[in-house]
N, C-alpha and C positions, 0 to 999 in steps of 0.2 A: 740278287735276292737271297734270302736265307729262310730257314725254318723259323716259324713264328715262336716255337717253344725252345729254341736253342739255349737261351740263358737259364732255363729252369729244368731241362731234361737231363736225367741221370744217364741216359744212353747216348747223348749227343756225341758226334764225331767231329772234333775240331778240324777245320780245313775242308770239311764237306758240308756239314749241317749249317755252318755259319757263312757259307759262300754259294751254295747251290739250292735251287728249289727242290724239295723232296718229291719223289714220284708218288702217284696215287696207287695204293695197293688195295685190291678188292679182297675182303675177308670172308665173304659169304653172307647169306641171309640179308643182303642189302647193305652190309656194313663196309666201310672203307676208311682207310687212314692215309695220311700223307707222311711218309717217313723213309729215310734211307736204310733203316734197319729192316731185316726180314722178319716175317711173322714168327719164325722159329726163335729168333733172338729175344722176343718178348716172353717166351715161355720159361726162360731160365731164371 
């Protein structure tokens, strides 16, 4: 399986996002994402 957004994500990691299911990351206040990137990487 792979990330559903791999083909259109500017932060996609080839060899990871296109081959592995992304982990669920809890962001607080009931929000969550499924991504191989850390929350810190989204802030830059």
